DOSE-889779 format. One record per residue (C-alpha): x, y, z. Coordinates in pm, whole numbers, always signed. Layout:
residues N
> px py pz
> X Y Z;
...
***
This chain:
residues 436
> px py pz
> +12445 +22029 +10154;
> +12369 +21668 +10060;
> +12444 +21588 +9699;
> +12124 +21591 +9499;
> +12104 +21303 +9255;
> +11906 +21513 +9010;
> +12168 +21787 +9005;
> +12400 +21530 +8849;
> +12145 +21386 +8605;
> +12247 +21510 +8261;
> +12205 +21271 +7974;
> +12293 +21421 +7642;
> +12013 +21448 +7391;
> +12151 +21167 +7177;
> +12045 +20917 +7440;
> +11683 +21015 +7476;
> +11434 +21153 +7225;
> +11077 +21155 +7351;
> +10937 +21136 +7000;
> +11099 +20799 +6938;
> +10937 +20618 +7231;
> +10592 +20473 +7208;
> +10350 +20499 +7494;
> +10396 +20223 +7750;
> +10760 +20158 +7671;
> +11027 +20178 +7938;
> +11255 +20457 +7821;
> +11623 +20505 +7894;
> +11540 +20828 +8073;
> +11307 +20640 +8309;
> +11568 +20369 +8365;
> +11832 +20628 +8454;
> +11602 +20814 +8694;
> +11503 +20490 +8863;
> +11864 +20369 +8880;
> +11985 +20693 +9037;
> +11701 +20683 +9288;
> +11738 +20318 +9389;
> +12113 +20252 +9362;
> +12255 +20132 +9692;
> +12609 +20219 +9586;
> +12510 +20578 +9506;
> +12326 +20608 +9838;
> +12638 +20495 +10026;
> +12877 +20736 +9852;
> +12625 +21020 +9890;
> +12615 +20954 +10263;
> +12995 +20949 +10279;
> +13005 +21277 +10086;
> +12755 +21426 +10331;
> +12975 +21314 +10621;
> +13277 +21485 +10463;
> +13069 +21800 +10414;
> +12948 +21794 +10773;
> +13307 +21756 +10894;
> +13424 +22064 +10704;
> +13369 +22321 +10979;
> +13578 +22587 +11151;
> +13537 +22400 +11477;
> +13685 +22077 +11339;
> +13970 +22281 +11197;
> +14048 +22412 +11547;
> +13968 +22775 +11467;
> +13697 +22820 +11730;
> +13725 +22822 +12108;
> +13631 +22533 +12334;
> +13393 +22622 +12616;
> +13318 +22386 +12906;
> +13096 +22412 +13210;
> +13215 +22218 +13513;
> +13063 +22183 +13856;
> +13157 +21972 +14154;
> +13067 +21939 +14519;
> +13237 +21741 +14795;
> +13133 +21654 +15148;
> +13353 +21504 +15415;
> +13336 +21408 +15780;
> +13679 +21402 +15949;
> +13855 +21390 +16276;
> +14047 +21717 +16297;
> +14350 +21783 +16515;
> +14527 +22119 +16475;
> +14788 +22303 +16684;
> +14860 +22671 +16616;
> +15167 +22882 +16700;
> +14959 +23070 +16957;
> +14939 +22753 +17155;
> +14572 +22698 +17072;
> +14480 +22339 +16993;
> +14177 +22196 +16814;
> +14102 +21830 +16858;
> +13759 +21731 +16740;
> +13596 +21433 +16570;
> +13296 +21429 +16337;
> +13397 +21757 +16171;
> +13188 +21818 +15859;
> +13341 +21998 +15559;
> +13190 +22086 +15219;
> +13332 +22233 +14898;
> +13144 +22361 +14594;
> +13316 +22460 +14269;
> +13147 +22560 +13941;
> +13257 +22761 +13644;
> +13274 +22828 +13273;
> +13611 +22753 +13111;
> +13727 +22880 +12772;
> +14032 +22766 +12576;
> +14108 +22924 +12239;
> +14412 +22845 +12028;
> +14538 +23175 +11891;
> +14842 +23042 +11707;
> +14968 +22693 +11626;
> +15194 +22750 +11329;
> +14893 +22798 +11094;
> +14801 +22434 +11150;
> +14435 +22523 +11187;
> +14428 +22681 +10838;
> +14598 +22379 +10684;
> +14347 +22152 +10860;
> +14059 +22357 +10722;
> +14200 +22322 +10371;
> +14232 +21947 +10427;
> +13868 +21925 +10528;
> +13768 +22125 +10219;
> +13968 +21889 +9997;
> +13804 +21587 +10162;
> +13462 +21741 +10104;
> +13543 +21800 +9736;
> +13673 +21444 +9704;
> +13354 +21314 +9861;
> +13143 +21493 +9601;
> +13366 +21368 +9322;
> +13338 +21013 +9458;
> +12961 +21047 +9430;
> +12995 +21171 +9074;
> +13227 +20882 +8985;
> +12976 +20632 +9123;
> +12690 +20801 +8939;
> +12893 +20794 +8617;
> +12967 +20423 +8659;
> +12602 +20350 +8733;
> +12480 +20552 +8436;
> +12728 +20386 +8203;
> +12618 +20041 +8319;
> +12249 +20131 +8280;
> +12298 +20281 +7933;
> +12506 +19991 +7802;
> +12274 +19727 +7949;
> +11962 +19909 +7826;
> +12092 +19924 +7469;
> +12207 +19563 +7493;
> +11842 +19481 +7559;
> +11750 +19689 +7254;
> +12011 +19504 +7047;
> +11865 +19167 +7146;
> +11520 +19295 +7054;
> +11654 +19395 +6710;
> +11808 +19050 +6666;
> +11477 +18887 +6755;
> +11301 +19110 +6504;
> +11554 +19011 +6236;
> +11513 +18641 +6314;
> +11135 +18678 +6295;
> +11165 +18841 +5954;
> +11391 +18562 +5833;
> +11145 +18301 +5960;
> +10874 +18470 +5750;
> +11099 +18434 +5447;
> +11150 +18067 +5534;
> +10773 +18020 +5568;
> +10726 +18168 +5222;
> +11010 +17952 +5091;
> +10844 +17643 +5242;
> +10509 +17736 +5092;
> +10667 +17776 +4747;
> +10857 +17447 +4778;
> +10542 +17265 +4894;
> +10338 +17411 +4611;
> +10600 +17309 +4357;
> +10612 +16958 +4503;
> +10234 +16928 +4498;
> +10218 +17006 +4125;
> +10519 +16789 +4046;
> +10751 +17079 +3963;
> +10973 +17043 +4271;
> +11140 +16785 +4487;
> +11061 +16655 +4832;
> +11417 +16747 +4928;
> +11343 +17120 +4886;
> +11041 +17087 +5117;
> +11236 +16898 +5382;
> +11530 +17138 +5362;
> +11298 +17439 +5398;
> +11131 +17283 +5704;
> +11467 +17198 +5859;
> +11600 +17550 +5809;
> +11282 +17703 +5948;
> +11298 +17480 +6259;
> +11662 +17579 +6312;
> +11566 +17947 +6292;
> +11279 +17892 +6536;
> +11524 +17727 +6775;
> +11759 +18025 +6747;
> +11465 +18256 +6813;
> +11387 +18072 +7139;
> +11749 +18105 +7253;
> +11753 +18471 +7158;
> +11441 +18538 +7364;
> +11607 +18370 +7663;
> +11909 +18598 +7623;
> +11674 +18895 +7609;
> +11500 +18787 +7932;
> +11835 +18746 +8108;
> +11949 +19093 +8002;
> +11621 +19241 +8124;
> +11685 +19080 +8462;
> +12035 +19229 +8462;
> +11889 +19574 +8396;
> +11634 +19524 +8672;
> +11918 +19436 +8909;
> +12097 +19761 +8819;
> +11774 +19947 +8893;
> +11736 +19767 +9229;
> +11392 +19629 +9148;
> +11256 +19272 +9132;
> +11431 +19065 +8865;
> +11100 +18941 +8725;
> +10970 +19294 +8652;
> +10853 +19299 +8291;
> +10898 +19591 +8052;
> +10935 +19675 +7685;
> +11200 +19896 +7526;
> +11222 +20085 +7200;
> +11385 +19897 +6911;
> +11622 +20174 +6794;
> +11971 +20280 +6905;
> +12025 +20650 +6823;
> +12381 +20757 +6743;
> +12460 +21097 +6589;
> +12842 +21090 +6562;
> +12881 +21458 +6647;
> +13174 +21422 +6889;
> +13503 +21579 +6780;
> +13843 +21476 +6910;
> +13979 +21828 +6951;
> +13682 +21927 +7168;
> +13716 +21611 +7376;
> +14091 +21662 +7421;
> +14038 +22023 +7530;
> +13766 +21944 +7781;
> +13881 +21622 +7947;
> +14158 +21782 +8155;
> +13911 +22009 +8330;
> +13610 +21776 +8332;
> +13728 +21416 +8371;
> +13614 +21315 +8718;
> +13902 +21076 +8791;
> +14147 +21350 +8700;
> +13967 +21605 +8918;
> +13972 +21357 +9206;
> +14348 +21316 +9165;
> +14387 +21696 +9169;
> +14201 +21720 +9498;
> +14420 +21444 +9637;
> +14724 +21654 +9546;
> +14574 +21950 +9732;
> +14504 +21727 +10032;
> +14864 +21600 +10038;
> +14998 +21954 +10020;
> +14791 +22064 +10320;
> +14890 +21752 +10512;
> +15252 +21859 +10466;
> +15170 +22212 +10584;
> +14987 +22071 +10885;
> +15288 +21858 +10978;
> +15528 +22152 +10940;
> +15310 +22356 +11175;
> +15423 +22134 +11464;
> +15764 +22304 +11440;
> +15615 +22625 +11587;
> +15492 +22717 +11935;
> +15128 +22697 +12038;
> +14964 +22994 +12207;
> +14631 +22953 +12382;
> +14396 +23204 +12542;
> +14252 +23069 +12866;
> +13963 +23227 +13053;
> +13715 +23119 +13316;
> +13437 +23249 +13534;
> +13440 +23061 +13866;
> +13235 +23023 +14177;
> +13395 +22843 +14475;
> +13262 +22792 +14823;
> +13419 +22604 +15115;
> +13271 +22541 +15461;
> +13469 +22379 +15743;
> +13340 +22259 +16074;
> +13668 +22335 +16249;
> +13990 +22523 +16200;
> +14090 +22883 +16142;
> +13896 +22923 +15817;
> +13536 +22821 +15862;
> +13393 +22976 +15545;
> +13548 +23087 +15212;
> +13361 +23196 +14894;
> +13493 +23339 +14565;
> +13321 +23455 +14245;
> +13513 +23609 +13957;
> +13662 +23616 +13607;
> +14013 +23494 +13532;
> +14208 +23499 +13207;
> +14557 +23455 +13070;
> +14778 +23311 +12799;
> +14974 +22990 +12783;
> +15251 +22911 +12539;
> +15417 +22578 +12473;
> +15689 +22483 +12232;
> +15825 +22135 +12188;
> +16185 +22185 +12081;
> +16288 +21821 +12065;
> +16094 +21497 +12020;
> +16355 +21246 +11915;
> +16358 +21362 +11551;
> +16013 +21210 +11492;
> +15882 +21541 +11354;
> +16157 +21545 +11093;
> +16059 +21197 +10984;
> +15693 +21293 +10966;
> +15779 +21593 +10745;
> +15988 +21372 +10515;
> +15704 +21123 +10486;
> +15453 +21400 +10416;
> +15676 +21529 +10135;
> +15691 +21179 +9989;
> +15311 +21152 +10010;
> +15283 +21483 +9827;
> +15520 +21354 +9557;
> +15317 +21033 +9530;
> +14998 +21232 +9481;
> +15163 +21430 +9201;
> +15290 +21112 +9035;
> +14948 +20953 +9067;
> +14790 +21256 +8896;
> +15036 +21236 +8606;
> +14974 +20863 +8575;
> +14596 +20905 +8564;
> +14632 +21191 +8317;
> +14839 +20968 +8089;
> +14590 +20682 +8122;
> +14288 +20900 +8047;
> +14460 +21055 +7746;
> +14543 +20710 +7610;
> +14191 +20586 +7677;
> +14051 +20892 +7499;
> +14263 +20829 +7189;
> +14167 +20460 +7176;
> +13799 +20526 +7246;
> +13779 +20792 +6975;
> +13949 +20558 +6726;
> +13686 +20295 +6806;
> +13420 +20564 +6775;
> +13535 +20658 +6424;
> +13571 +20294 +6321;
> +13223 +20217 +6451;
> +13086 +20503 +6242;
> +13244 +20362 +5925;
> +13133 +20008 +6007;
> +12778 +20123 +6080;
> +12756 +20306 +5746;
> +12882 +19996 +5564;
> +12645 +19761 +5742;
> +12344 +19982 +5680;
> +12424 +19992 +5309;
> +12499 +19620 +5314;
> +12161 +19538 +5467;
> +11981 +19727 +5189;
> +12173 +19528 +4930;
> +12105 +19196 +5105;
> +11733 +19272 +5136;
> +11717 +19335 +4763;
> +11911 +19015 +4700;
> +11667 +18817 +4917;
> +11369 +18950 +4725;
> +11534 +18863 +4394;
> +11635 +18516 +4513;
> +11287 +18448 +4648;
> +11127 +18549 +4321;
> +11379 +18341 +4122;
> +11295 +18043 +4344;
> +10926 +18108 +4292;
> +10954 +18096 +3913;
> +11201 +17809 +3918;
> +11508 +18002 +3803;
> +11705 +17903 +4114;
> +11716 +17621 +4362;
> +11657 +17599 +4737;
> +12028 +17599 +4816;
> +12082 +17938 +4650;
> +11794 +18088 +4848;
> +11926 +17934 +5170;
> +12266 +18095 +5117;
> +12105 +18435 +5057;
> +11894 +18392 +5370;
> +12204 +18317 +5579;
> +12371 +18624 +5433;
> +12067 +18829 +5530;
> +12072 +18687 +5884;
> +12444 +18764 +5920;
> +12388 +19119 +5794;
> +12115 +19178 +6052;
> +12342 +19056 +6332;
> +12635 +19270 +6217;
> +12416 +19579 +6186;
> +12276 +19536 +6538;
> +12627 +19483 +6672;
> +12751 +19791 +6486;
> +12476 +20012 +6630;
> +12536 +19881 +6980;
> +12914 +19919 +6956;
> +12873 +20275 +6831;
> +12657 +20359 +7131;
> +12908 +20200 +7369;
> +13191 +20404 +7213;
> +12985 +20720 +7236;
> +12903 +20656 +7603;
> +13267 +20581 +7685;
> +13382 +20906 +7525;
> +13119 +21107 +7714;
> +13236 +20951 +8040;
> +13604 +21018 +7968;
> +13518 +21374 +7874;
> +13325 +21425 +8198;
> +13007 +21518 +8013;
> +12804 +21205 +8089;
> +12710 +21358 +8426;
> +12711 +21725 +8524;
***
């Protein structure tokens, strides 16, 4: 049957939690469903998989008989001249003759060196590879949607952080202005506060542009108009529950690229068997049910009609073809060896990718913990510095430095959350559990 996109849609619970999304927001779950539904690439590979499934039949494998119905009729007008041993002679012009032939013909290959069974196995392997191709495309699409979606969320977090820092700058400006008005501060502090606030506002404008561009990129992945507006949640959930031993155990039986390479090995093996089958004779069962009728305007036989069933066997065996079969068998063996080498190569690559991805995953966890703690410390430092500036215990420069530290901490925390989600998604894909 045709591959159902929803049968593959399995996003682990870490990605989507309904309680975390406010009404009216465009959730990751909705983005994934829309992307799977609209993706042109997925539609193409699904159609190719359906073609491979349709081709996997006993008839295409050569296991079923071929039945034809043929009919023909011929009319002729001739000049006939015949001389018989009895001395009788026929010499006539304008002689009309007609022939009618119709019948049902059956040809059924009974034995061809088991080639038909090898062909059927090839078709089954191609069908399996078609389904795996669909799954690979769905995985790639999901990964792109997830990463782009959370990149949008990251930009939203950065905008939120910039907005918070601008509020601090506004308060800093108000304090500096108040101090200047009462003669307790300098004009320089006021000007510096305004300059810093304008720079932050400029950064906020650029950040919003980046957010708009990423939203358009997500819309493109979902095959909808680029200008479609939407809002996303401002959190990136990561649970860090993945374990290396579990991933290492599962990837060999669940990684889609590895499974595809396995099916390619099976296909190469059956191609070799199919080629070897040409070394054996071919035995066919032939049968027909015929009706023939002939009418002649002159001659000894004026009318002849037959109706009946005929059957028999034919055998053919090509015993020499210029050694081309030997070469084909050698090439098929090499193709089988290549498929095995390709599988080992992919296995090695996936294993290496898994080790590297899990190392990044663990590092991202440590970095995220540090950045979350660091942000708490920086927030406290900002409050202290702001209060010190308010009572005149510190200057504008000290507060500016603390503000920049706060801004850097917000950026690093957003990056850490996003990187952790990317690592998590990569591991799920390598493990074959992103899509089931």
